[in-house]
C-alpha positions as CSV (number, residue, x, y, z in Angstrom):
1,M,182.9,90.9,100.9
2,S,185.2,93.6,102.1
3,K,188.3,94.9,99.8
4,Q,190.7,93.7,102.6
5,N,189.5,90.2,102.2
6,D,189.7,90.4,98.3
7,T,193.4,91.2,98.8
8,L,196.2,88.4,98.5
9,F,199.9,88.3,99.5
10,P,202.5,86.5,98.5
11,V,204.6,83.5,100.2
12,D,207.6,82.3,98.3
13,G,207.5,79.5,96.1
14,Q,210.7,78.1,97.1
15,L,209.5,78.1,100.7
16,L,206.2,76.4,100.1
17,M,207.7,73.8,98.1
18,V,210.1,72.8,101.0
19,L,207.4,73.3,103.8
20,P,205.5,70.1,103.8
21,R,208.9,68.2,104.0
22,A,210.7,70.3,106.3
23,A,207.5,69.9,108.8
24,A,207.4,66.3,108.3
25,A,206.4,64.6,111.8
26,L,208.4,61.7,113.4
27,K,205.6,58.8,112.8
28,N,206.3,59.7,109.0
29,P,208.0,56.9,107.4
30,D,210.1,59.0,105.2
31,V,211.5,60.6,108.9
32,H,214.9,59.3,110.2
33,L,215.4,59.4,113.9
34,P,217.4,62.7,115.2
35,I,221.1,62.0,115.9
36,L,223.8,64.4,117.4
37,R,226.5,64.7,114.7
38,S,230.0,66.6,114.7
39,D,232.1,67.6,112.1
40,A,234.7,70.1,111.4
41,D,232.4,73.1,111.2
42,G,231.0,72.2,114.8
43,Y,228.0,70.1,116.7
44,Y,224.4,69.6,115.4
45,L,221.4,68.0,116.5
46,E,219.5,66.8,113.2
47,M,217.0,64.9,111.6
48,R,216.7,63.7,108.0
49,V,213.6,63.5,105.9
50,E,214.3,61.4,102.9
51,A,212.5,61.9,99.3
52,D,210.0,59.2,98.4
53,I,211.1,58.2,95.0
54,G,207.5,57.5,94.0
55,D,206.7,60.9,93.9
56,P,208.9,64.2,92.5
57,T,207.5,66.5,94.7
58,E,208.9,65.1,97.7
59,L,212.3,66.2,98.2
60,A,214.7,65.4,100.8
61,V,215.7,67.6,103.7
62,T,217.8,67.7,106.9
63,R,216.8,70.0,109.5
64,R,219.4,70.8,112.1
65,V,220.2,73.0,115.0
66,P,223.9,74.0,115.2
67,L,225.0,73.6,119.1
68,E,227.0,76.6,119.3
69,N,230.3,77.1,121.8
70,L,230.2,73.7,123.5
71,S,233.4,72.4,125.1
72,A,234.2,68.6,124.4
73,E,232.9,68.2,128.1
74,E,229.6,69.5,127.5
75,W,229.4,67.6,124.1
76,E,229.8,64.3,126.3
77,D,227.1,65.5,128.9
78,L,224.9,65.8,125.6
79,K,225.3,62.6,124.5
80,D,224.6,61.3,128.1
81,Q,221.4,63.1,128.0
82,Y,220.5,62.2,124.6
83,A,221.0,58.5,125.4
84,K,218.0,58.9,127.7
85,L,215.7,60.0,124.9
86,D,212.8,57.5,124.6
87,L,212.0,57.8,121.0
88,K,209.4,54.9,121.1
89,S,207.4,56.6,123.9
90,C,207.8,59.9,121.6
91,S,205.9,58.1,119.0
92,D,203.7,56.1,120.7
93,Q,202.7,58.3,124.0
94,G,203.6,61.9,122.8
95,I,207.0,63.8,122.8
96,S,206.5,65.1,126.4
97,K,206.6,61.4,127.5
98,G,209.8,60.3,125.3
99,L,211.5,63.2,127.0
100,E,211.0,62.8,130.8
101,K,214.4,61.0,131.4
102,I,216.1,64.1,130.3
103,Q,216.9,66.2,133.4
104,D,218.5,69.2,131.0
105,R,215.6,71.7,130.3
106,R,217.8,73.2,127.5
107,I,218.6,69.6,126.0
108,Q,214.6,68.8,126.7
109,R,213.6,72.0,124.7
110,L,216.0,71.8,122.0
111,I,215.0,68.0,121.2
112,M,211.2,69.1,121.4
113,A,211.9,71.9,119.1
114,L,213.7,69.7,116.4
115,L,210.9,67.0,116.8
116,T,207.8,69.5,116.4
117,F,209.6,71.7,114.0
118,L,207.3,73.8,111.5
119,N,204.0,72.5,113.4
120,P,200.8,74.1,112.4
121,R,200.9,76.9,114.7
122,Q,204.7,77.8,113.6
123,V,203.2,77.7,109.9
124,S,200.6,80.2,110.8
125,I,203.3,82.4,112.4
126,V,205.0,82.6,109.0
127,L,202.1,83.3,107.3
128,Y,201.6,86.0,109.7
129,L,204.9,87.4,108.9
130,Y,204.4,87.1,105.3
131,R,201.1,89.1,105.3
132,L,202.6,91.5,107.3
133,A,205.7,91.8,105.0
134,A,203.4,92.7,102.0
135,Q,201.7,95.1,104.4
136,Q,205.0,96.9,105.5
137,G,206.4,96.8,102.0
138,T,210.2,96.5,103.5
139,G,211.3,93.6,101.8
140,Q,212.4,90.3,103.7
141,S,212.6,92.6,107.0
142,V,209.4,92.5,109.3
143,C,208.7,94.1,112.5
144,F,206.1,93.2,114.9
145,R,204.6,93.3,118.5
146,S,204.4,90.1,120.1
147,N,201.1,91.2,121.4
148,D,199.7,91.7,118.3
149,L,200.8,88.1,116.8
150,L,199.4,86.5,119.9
151,E,196.0,88.1,119.3
152,S,196.1,87.4,115.5
153,L,196.5,83.7,116.8
154,G,193.3,83.9,118.6
155,Y,194.5,84.0,122.2
156,T,192.7,85.9,124.8
157,R,194.1,88.8,126.7
158,T,194.4,88.6,130.8
159,K,192.4,91.2,132.8
160,D,195.8,93.4,132.6
161,G,195.5,93.5,128.7
162,G,198.4,91.2,128.2
163,F,198.4,87.2,127.8
164,A,199.5,84.5,129.8
165,S,203.0,83.7,130.5
166,K,202.5,80.3,128.8
167,L,201.4,81.5,125.7
168,R,204.1,84.3,125.5
169,S,207.0,81.7,126.3
170,Q,205.4,79.4,123.8
171,L,205.8,82.1,121.2
172,N,209.3,83.2,122.0
173,R,210.2,79.2,121.9
174,D,208.4,79.0,118.2
175,L,210.4,82.1,117.0
176,V,213.7,80.6,118.2
177,A,212.8,77.3,116.8
178,L,212.2,78.9,113.5
179,H,215.2,81.1,113.8
180,R,217.9,78.5,114.8
181,T,217.1,75.2,112.9
182,E,218.6,75.2,109.3
183,L,217.1,73.4,106.5
184,V,219.6,71.7,104.2
185,L,218.5,70.9,100.6
186,A,220.3,69.2,98.0
187,Q,217.7,68.9,95.3
188,S,217.0,69.7,91.8
189,L,214.4,72.9,92.0
190,R,212.5,73.8,89.0
191,K,213.1,77.4,87.7
192,G,210.3,78.3,85.1
193,N,210.6,75.6,82.5
194,N,214.0,74.4,83.7
195,I,215.2,72.1,86.3
196,G,218.3,73.3,88.1
197,A,219.8,71.9,91.2
198,K,221.8,73.5,94.4
199,V,222.3,73.1,97.9
200,M,221.1,75.5,100.4
201,I,221.3,76.1,104.0
202,K,218.7,78.5,105.3
203,S,216.3,79.1,108.2
204,V,213.0,79.7,107.3
205,L,213.5,83.1,109.5
206,R,216.4,84.9,111.7
207,I,215.6,87.0,114.6
208,K,217.6,90.3,113.8
209,D,216.9,92.3,116.9
210,Y,214.1,92.4,119.6
211,E,212.9,95.0,121.9
212,I,212.0,95.3,125.9
213,D,209.4,97.8,127.0
214,N,210.5,98.2,130.5
215,V,214.3,98.3,131.1
216,P,216.1,97.0,133.3
217,R,214.6,93.6,132.4
218,D,216.7,90.6,132.1
219,F,215.9,89.1,129.0
220,D,218.1,86.9,126.7
221,L,216.8,85.2,123.5
222,A,218.3,81.9,123.8
223,K,218.3,81.7,127.7
224,A,214.6,82.3,127.5
225,A,213.9,79.5,124.9
226,D,215.8,77.5,126.8
227,Y,215.3,77.8,130.5
228,T,212.7,80.6,131.4
229,Y,209.2,81.6,130.5
230,E,209.8,85.0,128.6
231,L,209.0,87.0,125.4
232,A,210.5,90.1,124.1
233,D,207.8,92.8,123.5
234,A,208.7,93.6,119.7
235,Y,211.3,91.7,117.5
236,T,212.5,92.2,113.9
237,V,213.0,89.2,111.9
238,S,214.4,88.5,108.3
239,L,212.4,85.9,106.2
240,E,215.2,84.0,104.8
241,F,213.5,82.3,101.7
242,F,212.0,85.9,100.9
243,E,212.8,86.7,97.3
244,G,209.7,89.1,96.7
245,P,207.5,89.2,93.9
246,S,209.3,91.9,91.7
247,R,212.6,89.3,91.9
248,T,211.6,86.0,91.1
249,G,207.8,86.2,90.0
250,D,208.1,82.6,92.1
251,Y,205.3,82.6,94.7
252,V,201.8,81.7,95.3
253,L,199.1,84.2,96.5
254,F,197.3,83.8,100.0
255,A,193.8,85.5,100.8
256,N,194.6,88.2,103.1
257,S,191.6,86.9,105.2
258,I,193.4,83.6,106.1
259,D,192.5,82.6,109.2
260,I,195.3,81.5,111.5
261,T,193.5,81.4,114.8
262,Q,194.4,78.5,117.1
263,K,191.4,76.3,118.3
264,L,191.3,76.6,122.3
265,G,192.4,73.2,123.8
266,N,193.7,71.6,120.8
267,N,197.3,70.5,120.1
268,A,198.9,72.3,117.2
269,K,199.6,69.0,115.5
270,S,195.8,67.9,115.1
271,D,195.4,71.4,113.1
272,Y,194.6,69.4,109.8
273,K,193.2,72.3,108.0
274,T,196.6,74.6,107.9
275,K,198.5,71.3,107.1
276,L,196.2,70.7,104.2
277,L,196.3,74.3,103.0
278,I,200.2,74.3,102.6
279,Y,200.3,70.9,101.0
280,L,197.6,72.4,98.3
281,A,200.0,75.4,98.0
282,S,203.2,73.4,97.7
283,R,201.8,70.9,95.0
284,M,200.8,74.3,93.2
285,K,204.3,75.1,92.8
286,W,205.4,71.5,91.8
287,D,202.6,70.6,89.8
288,I,201.1,73.7,88.0
289,P,197.3,73.3,88.3
290,Q,195.2,72.1,85.0
291,D,193.3,75.0,83.8
292,G,194.8,77.0,86.5
293,Q,192.5,75.3,89.1
294,Y,192.6,71.8,89.3
295,L,195.1,69.7,91.1
296,V,194.9,65.6,91.0
297,I,197.0,64.5,94.1
298,S,197.5,60.7,95.3
299,K,195.4,59.9,98.3
300,Q,198.4,58.2,99.7
301,Y,200.7,61.3,99.6
302,L,197.6,63.3,100.8
303,F,197.4,61.0,104.2
304,K,201.2,61.0,104.6
305,N,201.7,64.7,104.6
306,L,198.6,65.3,106.9
307,D,200.3,62.5,109.2
308,L,197.2,60.4,108.9
309,L,199.4,57.4,109.4
310,G,197.5,55.4,111.7
311,S,195.8,51.9,110.6
312,N,192.3,53.1,111.2
313,S,191.6,54.1,107.5
314,S,188.0,55.0,108.5
315,R,189.1,57.5,110.8
316,N,191.6,58.6,108.6
317,N,189.0,59.2,105.9
318,Q,186.8,61.1,108.4
319,I,189.7,63.4,109.4
320,F,190.3,64.2,105.5
321,W,187.0,65.0,104.3
322,R,185.9,67.2,107.1
323,T,189.2,68.8,106.9
324,V,188.3,69.2,103.0
325,D,185.0,70.8,104.0
326,E,186.7,73.4,106.1
327,L,188.8,74.6,103.3
328,K,185.3,74.7,101.1
329,Q,183.7,76.8,103.9
330,E,186.6,79.1,104.0
331,G,186.5,79.4,100.1
332,Y,189.8,77.8,99.4
333,V,188.6,74.5,97.9
334,L,185.5,75.1,95.3
335,G,185.2,71.2,95.1
336,A,186.9,67.8,95.7
337,Q,186.3,64.1,94.3
338,E,188.1,61.0,94.9
339,L,189.3,59.4,91.4
340,P,190.6,56.1,90.8
341,G,194.3,56.0,90.1
342,K,197.2,53.6,89.3
343,K,197.9,50.4,91.2
344,K,194.3,50.5,93.1
345,V,195.5,53.7,94.9
346,P,192.5,56.5,94.6
347,N,193.6,60.3,94.0
348,I,191.8,63.1,94.9
349,Q,191.0,66.1,92.5
350,F,190.9,69.4,94.3
351,Q,189.3,72.5,92.3
352,I,191.1,75.5,93.9
353,N,189.4,78.6,94.1
354,P,191.9,81.4,92.5
355,E,190.6,84.1,94.5
356,K,191.6,82.8,97.8
357,L,194.7,80.7,96.8
358,R,196.4,81.2,93.2
359,C,199.8,80.2,91.9
360,H,201.9,82.7,89.9
């Protein structure tokens, strides 16, 4: 194994504690339907994920998109368009189907971004940026070339050396979604051995500036995310949850060799491997592994956080154990076994490989 593969990079503990809840999908039983809300500070499109009282690791979080510079007339038009959202179709037949009746592309894309927020592809982008932050040593500010990120995600270059416009557009929309979707948390958070409480409003990242290689070129960040199919050539972002190892000592270390490539032809939501890896990292911050390696987690919570929510328990089991095997093959999990739990709900005991994933 090369030295590069042996190195680890830190991801802030607070972000990992929040990620699985902030990423909860529409079918998750804790998720409220998206609403439009106005108050003295402005207009918002928001979704709330409730805490599960049975599990202290499941905090409540609201994800919201501030709708800036709206006139009263635009607000009324937005409400009319929102009324055409078919949430049952979103849940049963897919989000694109549920958005079909909304004519305004911007409103379509805003709702799509909120409903699919922090899907595994976006989480892979966040991991890439934290790895880059460790390499660059510039704190929470990270600079990157778009093509480098697309390449790391495993996409194939076209004959001219670039990437397909669909992939470029998708990346800009992902970055803008991570930039403008705010997370609102009001929850006790553990600091060392103490439990504190605070309300936070943070984005996962904020885009500070971007570069265009060929000027003049008409590129507007929000317009590109809402209407067109474009991508800037380079971005500088600020990782909003970034505290840095030297400041709080609250982080989880991931292997530098982490595989963030996207499987060809797969929808991001079916990337169970990334979901399980992030959930295990999250539980390492909440639970503190026994003997530094062992985590015992209710199978019920594992399935809920992996979006294995259908009634086909045989299929759910197959997907779950196949995903565990993937993490074994990549060295994150050394072993996993089912144990009896309370009220006939089994637990899964994981043995985590500290050389690949380590709590600090």
